[in-house]
C-alpha positions in Angstrom: 79.1 91.9 83.9 81.5 94.5 85.2 84.0 93.0 87.6 84.4 94.3 91.1 88.0 95.4 90.3 86.7 97.3 87.2 84.4 99.2 89.5 87.3 99.7 91.9 89.5 101.2 89.1 86.7 103.4 87.9 86.4 105.0 91.4 89.5 107.0 90.7 87.9 108.5 87.5 84.5 109.2 89.1 85.3 111.1 92.2 81.8 112.7 92.2 80.5 109.3 93.2 80.9 107.8 96.6 84.0 105.8 97.5 83.8 102.1 97.6 82.7 100.7 100.9 84.8 97.8 102.2 83.6 96.0 105.3 86.4 95.7 107.8 86.8 92.0 108.8 83.3 91.8 107.3 80.5 93.7 108.9 82.3 93.5 112.3 79.9 95.9 113.9 77.1 93.3 113.4 78.8 89.9 113.7 82.1 88.3 114.9 85.0 89.6 112.9 86.5 87.6 110.1 83.7 85.0 110.0 81.3 83.9 107.3 78.3 85.6 109.0 80.2 88.9 109.0 81.0 88.5 105.3 77.4 87.5 104.5 75.9 90.5 106.4 78.3 92.8 104.6 77.1 91.4 101.3 73.5 91.8 102.3 74.1 95.4 103.4 75.4 96.3 100.0 79.1 96.6 100.7 81.3 96.8 97.7 83.7 94.4 99.3 85.2 92.9 102.4 88.5 93.1 104.1 89.9 90.1 105.9 93.1 88.8 107.5 94.9 85.6 106.6 97.9 83.7 108.0 99.3 80.2 107.6 98.5 77.3 109.8 101.1 74.8 111.1 100.4 72.7 107.9 100.7 75.7 105.6 97.0 76.2 104.9 95.3 79.6 104.9 93.1 80.5 107.8 91.1 83.7 108.2 91.9 85.4 111.6 93.3 88.7 112.7 95.4 88.0 115.8 98.5 85.8 115.8 97.0 84.2 118.9 93.7 82.4 119.3 92.7 83.8 122.7 90.7 86.9 121.9 88.4 85.7 119.2 88.1 81.9 119.7 87.8 79.4 122.5 91.3 78.2 121.7 94.6 79.1 123.2 98.1 79.8 121.9 99.6 80.8 118.6 97.8 80.3 115.3 100.9 78.9 113.6 101.2 76.1 116.2 97.9 74.5 115.1 96.9 72.5 112.1 94.1 73.7 109.8 91.8 71.0 111.2 92.4 72.2 114.8 91.8 75.8 113.8 88.7 75.1 111.8 87.2 73.3 114.8 87.3 76.3 117.1 84.4 78.4 118.1 85.0 81.9 116.7 81.6 83.4 117.5 80.6 82.8 121.1 82.9 85.5 122.4 80.6 88.1 120.9 77.3 86.6 121.9 75.4 83.3 122.0 73.7 84.0 118.7 76.9 83.2 116.9 78.0 80.3 119.0 79.7 77.5 117.1 80.7 79.9 114.2 83.9 78.6 112.8 87.1 80.2 111.7 86.8 80.2 107.9 89.4 79.0 105.5 90.3 81.5 102.7 89.3 78.7 100.3 85.7 78.8 101.8 85.5 82.6 101.5 86.5 82.4 97.9 84.0 79.6 97.2 81.1 81.6 98.6 82.0 85.2 97.8 84.5 85.1 95.1 83.4 87.2 92.1 80.5 88.8 94.0 82.5 91.8 95.2 86.0 92.9 96.0 88.0 90.9 98.6 90.9 92.7 100.3 93.2 90.0 101.7 95.6 91.3 104.3 98.7 89.1 104.6 99.4 88.8 108.4 102.9 87.2 108.6 104.3 89.9 110.7 105.7 87.5 113.3 107.1 85.3 110.5 107.8 87.7 107.7 109.8 85.3 105.5 107.2 82.5 105.4 105.4 81.4 102.3 102.2 83.3 103.0 102.3 85.5 99.8 103.0 82.5 97.6 100.3 80.3 99.1 97.7 83.1 99.0 98.5 84.0 95.4 98.3 80.4 94.3 94.9 79.9 95.9 93.6 83.1 94.3 94.9 82.0 90.9 93.3 78.6 91.4 89.9 80.3 91.9 90.6 82.7 89.0 90.0 85.7 91.2 92.9 88.0 90.5 90.5 90.5 89.1 88.5 90.5 92.3 91.2 90.5 95.0 93.6 93.1 96.3 96.4 91.9 98.7 97.4 94.3 101.4 100.1 94.3 104.0 102.2 96.4 106.4 105.1 94.2 105.3 106.4 95.7 102.0 108.3 92.4 101.3 104.9 90.8 100.7 104.1 93.5 98.1 107.4 92.9 96.2 107.0 89.2 96.4 103.5 89.1 95.0 104.5 91.4 92.0 107.5 89.1 91.3 105.3 86.0 91.3 102.6 87.6 89.2 102.6 91.1 87.9 98.8 91.0 87.6 98.4 90.8 91.4 96.8 94.0 92.8 98.5 95.2 96.0 97.9 97.8 98.7 100.6 99.0 101.1 99.3 99.5 104.6 100.8 102.4 106.6 100.9 102.8 110.3 99.3 106.1 111.5 101.3 109.1 112.4 105.1 109.5 112.2 105.6 105.7 112.2 104.0 105.3 108.8 105.2 108.6 107.3 108.0 107.1 105.2 105.8 104.5 103.6 103.2 107.2 102.8 105.8 109.1 100.7 108.3 108.4 97.9 109.9 105.5 99.8 106.7 103.6 99.9 106.2 103.9 96.1 109.5 102.1 95.5 107.6 98.9 96.5 105.4 99.1 93.4 102.0 99.0 95.1 98.7 99.7 93.3 97.0 101.3 96.2 98.1 103.2 99.3 96.2 102.1 102.5 96.8 104.8 105.1 94.9 105.4 108.3 92.2 108.0 107.6 93.6 110.5 110.1 96.7 110.9 107.9 94.9 111.6 104.7 94.5 115.1 103.2 93.4 116.3 99.8 97.0 116.5 98.7 97.5 112.8 99.6 94.8 111.8 97.1 96.1 114.1 94.4 99.6 112.8 94.7 98.4 109.2 94.6 96.1 109.7 91.6 98.9 111.5 89.8 101.0 108.4 90.2 98.1 106.1 89.1 97.5 104.7 92.6 94.3 104.5 94.6 93.9 105.6 98.2 92.0 103.2 100.4 91.6 104.4 104.0 91.1 102.5 107.3 89.1 102.3 109.6 86.4 104.9 109.2 83.2 104.7 111.3 82.1 108.2 112.4 79.8 110.2 110.2 82.0 113.3 110.1 85.0 111.2 109.1 83.1 109.4 106.4 82.0 112.8 104.9 85.5 114.2 105.1 87.0 111.1 103.3 84.4 111.5 100.5 85.2 115.2 100.1 88.9 114.4 99.8 88.1 111.9 97.0 89.5 108.7 98.4 88.8 105.6 96.4 87.6 103.2 99.1 86.7 103.4 102.8 87.3 100.4 105.1 84.6 100.5 107.8 83.2 98.3 110.6 79.7 99.2 109.7 79.0 99.2 105.9 75.3 99.9 106.4 76.0 103.1 108.2 78.7 104.1 105.8 76.5 103.6 102.8 73.6 105.6 104.3 76.0 108.5 105.0 77.9 108.4 101.7 74.8 108.1 99.5 72.9 111.0 101.1 
């Protein structure tokens, strides 16, 4: 069986084929973001992978959630890092969207790996932006090694320290450097960003041109863009030759890109 990461690497060599489709926080257009239903729907819709966000709980466990606070996507309040994994796992992370998803829990990264590990690519964004020197890269890597999923996981982050740390811990770890859109991310999209030794550049799609892809591929890096939802933008990204497209609606992206 060809691994998800093998397919990912082959994308660079087969630009006539569509880019990989990575479901942003799961199929977040169809289910609560960063939940098991969102990941399951992405899998059923034929996504090539999922993107999710992780941070550490108060007791140093890995919880899947985007915001540093609980208020927007759960029935909890306050900072994620002020709660234990048991407290976080007991929250309702689905009712905010609609009653169909009531009592949907915040997943542990361990649970995601158990259910989806090896089935497709998993893009794990390390979200320690409010605590950049914590042990998040170490803990996330150790769990990935425990599940023997290094060939199926790419770690991404806006914090280049995480990229460097992961490579120091295990040179096999695949990493993606996230870049802010516009001028704010321009340094990381260029030569300075390459100093951090990433495997893939993760820019906002609005900053990507054909020359962006050519430069990255010349340096043996992939280009994975976020977050692309409109038909015209999906078509433009395919014509440029990006390697992966992160999207809220993998079903729509697949229908556009496979036409």
